[in-house]
C-alpha positions as CSV (number, residue, x, y, z in Angstrom):
1,X,112.3,123.2,146.0
2,X,116.2,123.9,146.5
3,X,115.6,127.2,148.3
4,X,112.9,125.2,150.5
5,X,115.3,122.6,151.3
6,X,118.1,125.0,152.2
7,X,115.9,126.5,154.4
8,X,115.1,123.2,156.2
9,X,118.8,122.3,156.3
10,X,119.9,125.9,158.1
11,X,116.9,125.5,160.6
12,X,117.9,121.9,161.5
13,X,122.0,123.0,161.9
14,X,120.7,126.6,163.9
15,X,118.1,124.4,166.1
16,X,121.9,121.6,166.9
17,X,123.5,125.1,167.6
18,X,121.3,126.2,170.3
19,X,120.9,122.9,171.4
20,X,124.1,122.7,172.7
21,X,123.5,125.7,175.4
22,X,122.7,122.9,177.9
23,X,126.2,122.5,179.7
24,X,127.6,122.7,182.9
25,X,130.9,125.0,183.9
26,X,131.3,125.6,187.1
27,X,134.5,127.4,189.1
28,X,136.5,126.5,192.0
29,X,135.9,128.4,195.0
30,X,138.1,131.2,196.4
31,X,139.2,131.2,200.1
32,X,137.1,134.3,201.7
33,X,140.5,135.4,203.8
34,X,140.9,136.8,200.3
35,X,137.5,138.3,200.1
36,X,136.8,141.8,201.3
37,X,133.0,141.0,201.9
38,X,133.8,137.9,203.9
39,X,133.2,138.0,207.4
40,X,136.2,136.4,209.9
41,X,134.1,134.4,212.4
42,X,135.1,134.8,216.4
43,X,135.4,132.2,218.5
44,X,133.4,131.3,221.1
45,X,134.7,132.0,225.3
46,X,136.6,129.9,226.4
47,X,139.2,129.9,223.8
48,X,140.4,126.6,222.9
49,X,144.2,126.4,222.7
50,X,144.2,125.5,219.5
51,X,141.6,128.1,218.1
52,X,144.1,130.7,217.8
53,X,145.8,128.8,214.6
54,X,142.4,128.0,213.0
55,X,140.5,130.6,211.7
56,X,136.6,130.6,209.8
57,X,135.5,133.2,207.0
58,X,131.8,133.0,206.2
59,X,130.2,134.4,203.7
60,X,126.4,134.7,202.2
61,X,126.9,134.3,198.4
62,X,125.3,136.2,196.1
63,X,123.4,135.0,192.8
64,X,125.9,136.2,190.7
65,X,128.6,134.3,192.9
66,X,126.3,130.9,192.9
67,X,125.9,131.8,189.3
68,X,129.8,132.4,188.9
69,X,131.0,129.2,191.4
70,X,127.8,126.9,190.0
71,X,126.8,128.1,186.7
72,X,123.3,128.5,188.1
73,X,121.7,131.0,189.8
74,X,120.9,128.8,193.3
75,X,119.7,131.9,195.3
76,X,116.5,132.3,193.0
77,X,115.2,128.8,194.0
78,X,114.7,130.1,197.3
79,X,118.1,128.9,199.1
80,X,120.9,131.0,200.5
81,X,124.4,129.5,199.6
82,X,126.9,129.9,202.4
83,X,130.8,129.4,202.2
84,X,133.2,128.7,204.8
85,X,136.8,129.1,204.5
86,X,138.5,127.3,207.2
87,X,142.4,128.9,207.4
88,X,144.0,125.5,209.5
89,X,147.3,126.5,210.7
90,X,147.6,124.1,213.7
91,X,149.1,120.5,213.7
92,X,145.5,119.2,214.2
93,X,143.3,117.4,211.8
94,X,139.6,118.9,211.9
95,X,136.5,118.0,210.9
96,X,133.4,120.3,209.7
97,X,129.8,118.0,210.1
98,X,126.8,119.9,209.0
99,X,125.4,118.6,212.2
100,X,127.6,120.6,214.1
101,X,126.4,123.8,211.8
102,X,123.4,125.6,213.8
103,X,121.4,126.2,211.2
104,X,118.7,124.0,208.9
105,X,120.8,123.0,206.1
106,X,119.6,121.3,202.7
107,X,120.2,118.4,201.6
108,X,122.8,119.4,198.4
109,X,121.6,116.8,196.2
110,X,117.9,118.1,196.3
111,X,119.0,121.4,195.7
112,X,120.8,120.3,192.8
113,X,117.9,119.0,191.4
114,X,115.9,122.4,191.6
115,X,119.0,123.8,189.3
116,X,119.0,120.6,186.8
117,X,119.0,121.8,183.4
118,X,115.3,121.8,181.8
119,X,114.4,121.5,177.9
120,X,111.1,120.1,178.0
121,X,110.0,123.0,176.3
122,X,112.0,123.1,174.0
123,X,112.0,119.5,173.2
124,X,108.5,119.8,173.1
125,X,108.7,122.2,170.5
126,X,111.1,120.4,168.7
127,X,109.0,117.8,168.7
128,X,105.8,119.6,167.6
129,X,108.3,120.8,164.9
130,X,109.3,117.1,164.1
131,X,105.4,116.1,162.5
132,X,105.4,118.9,159.9
133,X,109.4,119.1,159.4
134,X,111.0,115.3,160.1
135,X,114.7,116.6,160.6
136,X,114.2,118.8,163.3
137,X,114.4,115.6,165.4
138,X,117.7,115.5,165.4
139,X,118.2,118.4,167.4
140,X,115.7,117.0,170.4
141,X,117.9,114.5,170.5
142,X,120.9,116.0,170.7
143,X,119.9,118.2,173.4
144,X,118.2,115.5,175.2
145,X,121.5,113.9,175.3
146,X,123.5,116.9,176.4
147,X,120.8,117.8,179.2
148,X,121.5,114.3,181.0
149,X,125.3,114.7,180.4
150,X,125.2,118.7,182.2
151,X,122.8,117.3,185.4
152,X,125.0,114.5,185.6
153,X,128.1,116.8,186.4
154,X,126.2,118.9,188.0
155,X,125.5,116.2,190.4
156,X,128.8,114.9,190.8
157,X,130.1,118.5,191.1
158,X,127.8,119.1,194.1
159,X,128.1,115.6,195.8
160,X,132.2,116.5,195.8
161,X,132.1,119.8,197.0
162,X,129.0,120.6,198.6
163,X,129.2,117.3,200.9
164,X,127.8,117.4,204.5
165,X,131.6,116.5,206.5
166,X,134.3,118.1,205.2
167,X,137.7,117.5,206.5
168,X,140.5,120.4,206.9
169,X,143.8,118.8,207.4
170,X,146.9,120.2,209.5
171,X,148.1,123.0,207.9
172,X,145.6,123.4,204.8
173,X,142.9,125.6,203.9
174,X,139.2,124.3,202.8
175,X,136.3,125.7,201.5
176,X,132.9,124.2,202.3
177,X,129.4,125.1,201.5
178,X,125.9,124.5,202.5
179,X,122.4,125.6,201.3
180,X,119.8,126.8,203.8
181,X,116.1,127.8,202.7
182,X,115.3,131.3,202.4
183,X,112.5,130.6,205.3
184,X,115.2,129.2,207.6
185,X,117.6,131.2,207.2
186,X,119.1,133.0,210.1
187,X,122.3,135.8,209.8
188,X,123.3,134.2,213.5
189,X,124.3,130.7,214.1
190,X,127.2,128.8,215.6
191,X,129.4,126.3,214.4
192,X,131.8,123.6,215.8
193,X,134.8,122.0,214.3
194,X,135.6,118.9,216.0
195,X,139.4,116.9,216.1
196,X,139.4,114.2,213.8
197,X,141.1,112.0,216.5
198,X,140.0,113.3,219.8
199,X,135.8,114.6,220.1
200,X,136.6,116.2,223.4
201,X,138.8,119.1,221.3
202,X,136.3,121.1,219.7
203,X,136.8,124.9,218.5
204,X,133.4,126.8,218.4
205,X,132.7,129.8,216.3
206,X,129.8,132.3,216.3
207,X,128.5,133.3,212.9
208,X,127.3,136.5,211.8
209,X,126.1,136.8,208.3
């Protein structure tokens, strides 16, 4: 009987430890101006006088990079993840709005929902096991709480780092990320930066991924 109890305690402890795998640990984006594989985007003619001091870099992230930055393989869900780095060495402030990107972008909240931590299978296994061994209900509860917390963190991170509008202050470097469904993806499109104080001042770039 003692050995049986020890086995139960060990099984419960192991299950609790495994349930701790539900987490979200993203990493900060690295600026693409230091990334060998990134593209320095060409400014369209006629070039704006401010454009000489504003450079745009672009890169379609690999599965490994999305796993690194977002702790999830977003590419495996059928999306391309494109990162831009805007290096603004001018005295003006610019805005990058997804509406001014010549590609069909996906809503970041929708993509976030696709990569939520799901423990339905494991929770079901715990629930079934708890019918025979009641203490197994404990890891089921722990798993659910950790998954909910991870998903909340993920949603907040996507909302903050993948917003539809990115403000680029003067003499600053900013990263911006968009999601494009594989069915809508194209290597070539255009992008416009708009002056925050004067809509008539636009910097237009050709993107070649």
